[in-house]
C-alpha positions in Angstrom: 9.2 -11.0 8.3 8.7 -8.6 5.5 11.3 -6.0 5.6 9.7 -3.2 3.9 6.9 -1.0 5.6 4.8 1.7 4.0 2.6 4.8 5.0 -0.7 5.8 3.4 -0.8 9.8 2.9 -4.3 9.5 3.9 -3.5 8.9 7.3 0.0 10.3 7.8 -1.3 13.7 5.9 -4.5 13.9 7.7 -5.1 16.7 10.0 -5.5 14.4 13.0 -2.1 12.9 12.5 -0.3 16.3 11.9 -2.1 17.9 14.8 -0.2 15.6 17.1 3.0 16.7 18.8 6.2 16.0 16.5 7.4 13.6 18.9 4.2 11.5 18.8 4.3 11.5 15.0 7.7 10.1 15.2 6.8 7.6 17.6 4.1 6.5 15.2 6.8 5.8 12.6 9.0 3.8 15.0 6.0 1.7 16.4 5.2 0.9 12.6 8.7 0.1 11.7 9.1 -2.1 14.8 5.5 -4.0 14.0 5.2 -7.3 12.7 3.5 -8.5 9.8 0.1 -8.1 11.4 0.7 -4.7 12.9 1.5 -5.9 16.4 4.3 -4.2 18.5 5.9 -5.6 21.4 8.5 -3.0 21.8 6.7 0.2 23.2 9.4 1.4 25.5 12.1 0.9 23.0 10.2 2.9 20.6 9.5 5.6 22.9 13.1 5.8 23.8 14.6 5.7 20.3 12.1 8.6 19.0 12.5 10.8 22.1 9.1 10.6 22.9 7.2 10.2 26.2 4.5 8.2 27.9 2.2 11.1 27.0 2.9 11.0 23.3 2.0 7.1 23.2 -1.3 8.0 25.1 -1.8 10.6 22.5 -1.6 8.2 19.8 -3.9 5.6 21.6 -6.5 8.4 22.4 -6.5 9.7 18.7 -6.9 6.1 17.7 -3.8 5.6 15.6 -3.1 2.6 18.0 -4.7 0.1 20.1 -3.2 -0.8 23.4 -3.4 -4.0 25.2 -2.1 -3.1 28.7 -2.2 -6.4 29.9 0.5 -7.7 27.4 1.9 -4.3 27.0 1.6 -4.6 23.2 0.0 -2.3 20.6 -1.6 -2.7 17.2 -1.2 -0.1 14.5 -4.9 0.5 13.7 -4.3 1.5 10.1 -1.8 -1.2 9.6 -3.7 -2.8 6.7 -4.1 0.6 4.8 -0.7 1.3 5.4 1.0 -2.0 4.2 0.7 -4.3 1.5 2.4 -8.0 2.1 1.7 -10.9 0.2 0.7 -14.0 1.8 3.8 -15.7 0.9 6.2 -13.4 2.5 3.6 -12.8 5.6 4.9 -14.3 9.1 1.6 -14.5 11.3 2.1 -12.6 14.4 2.8 -14.6 17.9 -0.2 -12.4 19.8 -3.1 -14.3 18.0 -5.3 -14.1 20.9 -5.1 -10.3 20.9 -5.2 -9.9 17.1 -8.2 -12.0 17.0 -10.1 -10.2 19.1 -9.9 -7.2 16.7 -12.2 -6.8 14.0 -11.6 -5.3 10.0 -13.5 -2.4 9.1 -14.5 -2.0 5.4 -11.8 0.5 4.7 -9.2 -2.0 6.2 -8.6 -0.3 9.5 -8.5 -2.2 12.7 -11.1 -1.9 15.5 -11.8 -3.3 18.9 -15.6 -2.2 18.8 -17.8 -5.1 17.6 -21.0 -3.2 17.6 -19.5 -0.4 15.3 -18.1 -3.3 13.3 -21.6 -4.6 12.6 -22.9 -1.3 11.2 -19.9 -0.6 9.2 -18.6 -3.7 7.6 -19.9 -4.7 4.1 -19.6 -8.3 3.5 -17.9 -8.9 -0.3 -16.9 -12.3 -1.6 -15.0 -14.3 0.7 -16.0 -12.0 3.5 -17.7 -14.7 5.8 -19.9 -12.8 8.3 -20.8 -9.3 9.6 -18.6 -9.5 12.2 -16.2 -12.0 10.9 -13.0 -11.6 13.1 -9.3 -11.0 11.0 -8.7 -14.8 11.9 -10.6 -15.8 9.3 -9.8 -15.6 5.3 -10.4 -12.1 4.3 -9.2 -9.6 1.7 -9.2 -6.0 2.3 -11.0 -3.7 -0.1 -8.2 -0.7 -0.3 -5.1 -2.9 -0.4 -3.5 -6.2 -1.5 -2.9 -7.3 2.1 -3.9 -10.9 2.9 -3.7 -13.0 6.1 -1.5 -15.9 6.5 -4.7 -18.1 6.4 -6.2 -16.6 3.1 -6.1 -18.2 -0.2 -7.1 -15.1 -2.5 -8.0 -16.0 -6.1 -6.5 -14.6 -9.0 -9.9 -12.7 -9.8 -9.6 -11.1 -6.5 -6.0 -10.1 -6.7 -6.7 -8.6 -10.2 -9.8 -6.5 -8.7 -7.5 -5.6 -6.1 -4.9 -4.3 -8.5 -7.4 -2.6 -10.7 -8.8 -0.5 -7.3 -5.0 0.4 -6.4 -5.0 1.7 -10.0 -8.2 3.9 -10.0 -7.1 5.4 -6.7 -3.5 6.1 -7.7 -3.5 6.9 -11.5 -6.5 9.4 -11.3 -5.3 11.0 -14.3 -5.7 7.7 -16.7 -8.7 6.2 -17.7 -10.4 3.6 -15.6 -10.8 0.0 -16.5 -14.4 -0.7 -16.8 -14.2 -4.3 -16.1 -11.5 -6.9 -15.4 -11.5 -9.2 -18.4 -10.2 -12.6 -18.6 -7.3 -11.2 -20.5 -6.4 -8.5 -18.0 -6.8 -11.0 -15.2 -4.4 -13.2 -17.0 -1.8 -10.2 -17.6 -2.0 -9.0 -13.8 -1.6 -12.8 -12.7 1.8 -12.9 -14.7 3.0 -9.9 -13.2 2.1 -10.9 -9.5 4.2 -14.0 -10.2 7.4 -12.1 -10.5 6.7 -9.1 -8.5 4.7 -8.0 -4.9 1.7 -5.6 -4.8 4.5 -3.2 -3.1 6.0 -3.4 -6.9 2.8 -3.1 -8.6 1.9 0.0 -6.4 5.4 1.6 -7.0 4.8 1.3 -10.7 1.5 2.9 -10.4 3.1 5.8 -8.7 5.9 6.0 -10.8 3.3 6.6 -14.0 0.7 8.8 -12.3 3.9 11.2 -11.7 5.8 10.4 -14.7 5.3 14.0 -17.0 7.4 12.3 -19.7 4.8 9.6 -20.2 1.7 12.0 -19.6 3.1 14.4 -22.2 3.5 11.9 -24.8 0.2 10.4 -24.0 -2.6 10.4 -27.0 -4.6 7.9 -25.7 -2.3 4.7 -25.3 -1.5 5.4 -21.8 -4.0 3.1 -19.9 -4.1 0.1 -17.3 -3.6 -2.4 -20.4 -0.7 -0.6 -21.7 1.4 -0.7 -18.2 0.8 -4.6 -18.1 1.5 -5.3 -21.8 4.6 -7.3 -22.8 7.6 -5.9 -21.0 6.2 -2.5 -20.2 6.1 -3.1 -16.4 9.7 -4.1 -16.5 10.9 -1.1 -18.1 8.7 1.2 -15.8 9.8 -0.5 -12.6 13.5 -0.3 -13.9 13.2 3.5 -14.5 13.3 3.4 -18.3 10.7 5.8 -18.4 11.8 8.2 -15.8 11.9 11.9 -16.4 15.3 11.7 -18.1 14.5 11.6 -21.7 15.7 14.8 -23.5 13.6 15.5 -26.4 15.4 17.1 -29.5 14.0 20.6 -30.7 13.6 21.2 -34.5 17.2 21.5 -36.1 19.0 20.5 -32.9 19.5 16.8 -34.2 21.2 18.0 -37.6 23.4 20.5 -35.5 24.7 17.5 -33.2 25.2 15.3 -36.1 27.4 18.2 -38.1 29.5 18.8 -34.9 30.2 15.1 -34.6 31.2 14.9 -38.4 33.3 18.2 -37.9 35.0 16.3 -34.6 33.5 19.0 -32.6 
Protein backbone atom coordinates (compact mmCIF):
# COMPACT_ATOMS: atom_id res chain seq x y z
CA UNK A 1 0.00 0.00 0.00
CA UNK A 2 1.25 3.47 -0.83
CA UNK A 3 2.56 5.33 2.23
CA UNK A 4 1.76 8.89 1.22
CA UNK A 5 -1.58 10.58 1.71
CA UNK A 6 -2.48 14.01 0.34
CA UNK A 7 -5.27 16.52 0.81
CA UNK A 8 -6.58 18.91 -1.83
CA UNK A 9 -6.87 22.52 -0.65
CA UNK A 10 -10.18 22.93 -2.45
CA UNK A 11 -11.59 20.23 -0.16
CA UNK A 12 -10.02 20.91 3.25
CA UNK A 13 -10.16 24.71 2.86
CA UNK A 14 -13.74 24.78 1.64
CA UNK A 15 -16.42 26.49 3.74
CA UNK A 16 -18.26 23.18 4.14
CA UNK A 17 -15.16 21.58 5.70
CA UNK A 18 -13.95 24.47 7.85
CA UNK A 19 -17.43 24.92 9.29
CA UNK A 20 -17.21 21.42 10.77
CA UNK A 21 -16.15 21.07 14.43
CA UNK A 22 -12.39 20.85 14.87
CA UNK A 23 -12.71 17.27 16.11
CA UNK A 24 -14.64 16.30 12.98
CA UNK A 25 -11.96 17.88 10.81
CA UNK A 26 -9.24 15.98 12.68
CA UNK A 27 -11.25 12.78 12.33
CA UNK A 28 -11.36 13.29 8.56
CA UNK A 29 -7.57 13.48 8.44
CA UNK A 30 -7.21 10.33 10.56
CA UNK A 31 -9.73 8.47 8.40
CA UNK A 32 -7.84 9.51 5.26
CA UNK A 33 -4.51 8.39 6.71
CA UNK A 34 -6.02 5.02 7.65
CA UNK A 35 -7.68 4.47 4.26
CA UNK A 36 -6.42 1.91 1.75
CA UNK A 37 -5.32 2.87 -1.76
CA UNK A 38 -8.95 3.12 -2.93
CA UNK A 39 -10.02 5.35 -0.04
CA UNK A 40 -11.77 2.65 2.02
CA UNK A 41 -11.46 2.77 5.83
CA UNK A 42 -12.18 -0.21 8.10
CA UNK A 43 -10.87 1.39 11.33
CA UNK A 44 -13.59 3.92 12.03
CA UNK A 45 -13.76 3.39 15.80
CA UNK A 46 -9.97 3.50 16.11
CA UNK A 47 -9.84 6.76 14.16
CA UNK A 48 -12.56 8.28 16.34
CA UNK A 49 -10.56 7.36 19.43
CA UNK A 50 -7.23 8.67 18.04
CA UNK A 51 -8.73 12.04 17.08
CA UNK A 52 -10.58 12.51 20.39
CA UNK A 53 -13.74 12.72 18.30
CA UNK A 54 -17.22 11.29 18.81
CA UNK A 55 -19.83 9.39 16.86
CA UNK A 56 -21.50 12.75 16.24
CA UNK A 57 -18.36 13.97 14.48
CA UNK A 58 -18.37 10.94 12.20
CA UNK A 59 -22.09 11.42 11.52
CA UNK A 60 -21.37 15.03 10.57
CA UNK A 61 -18.80 13.89 7.99
CA UNK A 62 -21.38 11.52 6.53
CA UNK A 63 -24.12 14.16 6.54
CA UNK A 64 -21.86 16.74 4.87
CA UNK A 65 -20.84 14.10 2.32
CA UNK A 66 -17.15 13.95 3.11
CA UNK A 67 -17.40 10.20 3.66
CA UNK A 68 -19.77 7.51 2.42
CA UNK A 69 -20.76 5.01 5.11
CA UNK A 70 -21.55 1.30 4.60
CA UNK A 71 -23.30 0.43 7.85
CA UNK A 72 -23.48 -3.34 7.18
CA UNK A 73 -19.70 -3.67 6.97
CA UNK A 74 -18.95 -0.68 9.23
CA UNK A 75 -16.59 0.77 6.63
CA UNK A 76 -16.32 4.24 5.15
CA UNK A 77 -15.13 5.57 1.79
CA UNK A 78 -13.47 8.97 1.56
CA UNK A 79 -15.70 10.71 -0.99
CA UNK A 80 -12.99 12.96 -2.45
CA UNK A 81 -10.24 10.35 -2.27
CA UNK A 82 -9.38 10.55 -5.97
CA UNK A 83 -9.21 14.35 -5.82
CA UNK A 84 -6.96 14.28 -2.76
CA UNK A 85 -4.60 11.49 -3.77
CA UNK A 86 -2.43 10.55 -6.71
CA UNK A 87 -1.31 6.93 -6.77
CA UNK A 88 0.42 5.28 -9.71
CA UNK A 89 -1.11 2.01 -10.84
CA UNK A 90 2.16 0.14 -10.21
CA UNK A 91 2.00 1.18 -6.53
CA UNK A 92 -1.74 0.72 -6.11
CA UNK A 93 -3.06 -2.14 -3.97
CA UNK A 94 -6.68 -2.96 -4.65
CA UNK A 95 -9.13 -2.76 -1.77
CA UNK A 96 -10.48 -5.86 -0.02
CA UNK A 97 -13.95 -4.31 -0.18
CA UNK A 98 -14.50 -4.63 -3.92
CA UNK A 99 -18.25 -5.22 -3.73
CA UNK A 100 -18.88 -2.02 -1.79
CA UNK A 101 -16.49 0.02 -3.92
CA UNK A 102 -17.94 -1.28 -7.16
CA UNK A 103 -21.37 -0.12 -6.05
CA UNK A 104 -20.11 3.47 -6.26
CA UNK A 105 -19.54 5.67 -9.27
CA UNK A 106 -16.98 8.35 -10.08
CA UNK A 107 -18.20 11.82 -10.97
CA UNK A 108 -16.46 13.94 -13.58
CA UNK A 109 -14.50 15.82 -10.93
CA UNK A 110 -13.20 12.55 -9.45
CA UNK A 111 -15.49 12.32 -6.39
CA UNK A 112 -17.14 9.05 -5.43
CA UNK A 113 -20.93 9.01 -5.37
CA UNK A 114 -23.53 6.39 -4.51
CA UNK A 115 -26.18 8.17 -6.57
CA UNK A 116 -26.38 6.53 -9.99
CA UNK A 117 -29.01 8.96 -11.27
CA UNK A 118 -26.84 11.93 -10.35
CA UNK A 119 -23.97 10.20 -12.08
CA UNK A 120 -25.93 9.93 -15.30
CA UNK A 121 -26.43 13.69 -15.44
CA UNK A 122 -22.93 14.77 -14.45
CA UNK A 123 -20.64 12.14 -15.97
CA UNK A 124 -19.06 13.17 -19.25
CA UNK A 125 -17.41 10.18 -20.99
CA UNK A 126 -13.97 10.99 -22.38
CA UNK A 127 -11.43 8.69 -23.98
CA UNK A 128 -11.47 5.38 -22.15
CA UNK A 129 -14.65 6.08 -20.16
CA UNK A 130 -16.84 3.17 -21.12
CA UNK A 131 -20.33 4.38 -20.31
CA UNK A 132 -22.36 7.08 -18.61
CA UNK A 133 -22.72 4.98 -15.48
CA UNK A 134 -19.46 3.01 -15.59
CA UNK A 135 -18.57 1.73 -12.13
CA UNK A 136 -15.10 2.43 -10.78
CA UNK A 137 -14.20 -1.21 -11.29
CA UNK A 138 -14.01 -0.49 -15.03
CA UNK A 139 -10.99 1.14 -16.63
CA UNK A 140 -11.10 4.88 -16.01
CA UNK A 141 -8.90 7.92 -15.72
CA UNK A 142 -9.72 10.79 -13.41
CA UNK A 143 -9.53 14.13 -15.15
CA UNK A 144 -8.39 16.22 -12.17
CA UNK A 145 -5.54 13.99 -10.98
CA UNK A 146 -3.25 11.19 -12.02
CA UNK A 147 -5.08 8.36 -10.25
CA UNK A 148 -5.60 5.01 -11.92
CA UNK A 149 -7.38 1.86 -10.78
CA UNK A 150 -5.34 -1.34 -10.67
CA UNK A 151 -7.20 -2.65 -13.71
CA UNK A 152 -6.57 0.42 -15.84
CA UNK A 153 -3.73 0.76 -18.32
CA UNK A 154 -3.52 4.44 -19.20
CA UNK A 155 -1.59 5.27 -22.34
CA UNK A 156 1.32 7.69 -22.34
CA UNK A 157 -0.96 10.17 -24.15
CA UNK A 158 -3.46 10.06 -21.29
CA UNK A 159 -0.72 10.42 -18.68
CA UNK A 160 0.76 13.40 -20.52
CA UNK A 161 -2.65 15.09 -20.77
CA UNK A 162 -3.19 14.57 -17.03
CA UNK A 163 0.23 16.07 -16.28
CA UNK A 164 -0.55 19.08 -18.48
CA UNK A 165 -3.88 19.57 -16.68
CA UNK A 166 -2.12 19.42 -13.31
CA UNK A 167 0.40 22.01 -14.56
CA UNK A 168 -2.38 24.33 -15.74
CA UNK A 169 -4.18 24.11 -12.40
CA UNK A 170 -1.03 24.50 -10.26
CA UNK A 171 1.29 26.85 -12.16
CA UNK A 172 -1.28 29.52 -12.85
CA UNK A 173 1.34 32.25 -13.24
CA UNK A 174 2.99 30.49 -16.18
CA UNK A 175 1.85 30.19 -19.82
CA UNK A 176 -0.36 27.19 -20.54
CA UNK A 177 0.81 24.64 -23.12
CA UNK A 178 -1.69 24.80 -25.99
CA UNK A 179 -1.34 21.14 -26.92
CA UNK A 180 0.70 18.11 -25.96
CA UNK A 181 3.07 17.59 -28.88
CA UNK A 182 4.83 14.26 -29.43
CA UNK A 183 8.04 15.85 -28.12
CA UNK A 184 6.32 16.98 -24.93
CA UNK A 185 4.70 13.59 -24.43
CA UNK A 186 8.08 11.91 -24.79
CA UNK A 187 9.60 14.18 -22.14
CA UNK A 188 6.70 13.58 -19.73
CA UNK A 189 6.86 9.82 -20.31
CA UNK A 190 10.58 9.86 -19.51
CA UNK A 191 9.95 11.65 -16.20
CA UNK A 192 7.08 9.32 -15.20
CA UNK A 193 9.40 6.35 -15.60
CA UNK A 194 11.57 7.80 -12.83
CA UNK A 195 9.13 9.75 -10.68
CA UNK A 196 5.59 9.39 -9.37
CA UNK A 197 2.66 11.74 -10.22
CA UNK A 198 2.99 12.95 -6.62
CA UNK A 199 6.58 14.03 -7.39
CA UNK A 200 5.45 15.78 -10.58
CA UNK A 201 2.80 17.72 -8.66
CA UNK A 202 5.39 18.62 -6.01
CA UNK A 203 7.66 20.07 -8.71
CA UNK A 204 4.80 22.16 -10.11
CA UNK A 205 4.11 23.51 -6.61
CA UNK A 206 7.79 24.32 -6.12
CA UNK A 207 7.90 26.28 -9.38
CA UNK A 208 4.69 28.16 -8.63
CA UNK A 209 5.91 29.19 -5.18
CA UNK A 210 9.54 29.91 -6.13
CA UNK A 211 10.09 33.67 -6.13
CA UNK A 212 13.68 33.28 -7.33
CA UNK A 213 12.67 31.53 -10.54
CA UNK A 214 9.77 33.85 -11.23
CA UNK A 215 11.90 36.94 -10.60
CA UNK A 216 14.49 35.73 -13.11
CA UNK A 217 11.86 34.67 -15.63
CA UNK A 218 11.92 36.57 -18.92
CA UNK A 219 9.76 34.10 -20.80
CA UNK A 220 11.87 30.96 -20.47
CA UNK A 221 10.10 29.54 -17.40
CA UNK A 222 7.57 27.27 -19.12
CA UNK A 223 6.18 23.74 -19.11
CA UNK A 224 8.88 22.74 -21.61
CA UNK A 225 11.68 24.19 -19.47
CA UNK A 226 10.60 22.16 -16.44
CA UNK A 227 10.83 18.90 -18.41
CA UNK A 228 13.99 19.82 -20.33
CA UNK A 229 17.21 17.86 -19.68
CA UNK A 230 17.91 17.69 -15.95
CA UNK A 231 15.81 20.70 -14.91
CA UNK A 232 13.18 18.47 -13.28
CA UNK A 233 15.85 16.74 -11.18
CA UNK A 234 17.29 20.06 -10.04
CA UNK A 235 13.90 21.44 -9.07
CA UNK A 236 12.81 18.44 -7.01
CA UNK A 237 16.21 18.32 -5.30
CA UNK A 238 15.80 21.95 -4.23
CA UNK A 239 18.55 23.50 -6.34
CA UNK A 240 16.25 26.39 -7.26
CA UNK A 241 14.72 26.90 -3.84
CA UNK A 242 14.73 30.43 -2.47
CA UNK A 243 18.25 30.21 -1.11
CA UNK A 244 20.00 32.20 -3.81
CA UNK A 245 21.70 35.45 -2.81
CA UNK A 246 22.25 37.92 -5.60
CA UNK A 247 25.23 40.30 -5.52
CA UNK A 248 24.44 43.96 -5.75
CA UNK A 249 26.73 46.18 -7.85
CA UNK A 250 30.18 46.35 -6.28
CA UNK A 251 29.47 43.61 -3.76
CA UNK A 252 31.42 40.92 -5.62
CA UNK A 253 34.43 43.19 -5.85
CA UNK A 254 34.27 43.89 -2.12
CA UNK A 255 34.18 40.16 -1.34
CA UNK A 256 37.16 39.44 -3.59
CA UNK A 257 39.07 42.35 -2.08
CA UNK A 258 38.47 41.09 1.46
CA UNK A 259 39.60 37.59 0.48
CA UNK A 260 42.82 38.97 -1.04
CA UNK A 261 43.46 41.00 2.10
CA UNK A 262 42.87 37.91 4.18
CA UNK A 263 39.69 39.31 5.70
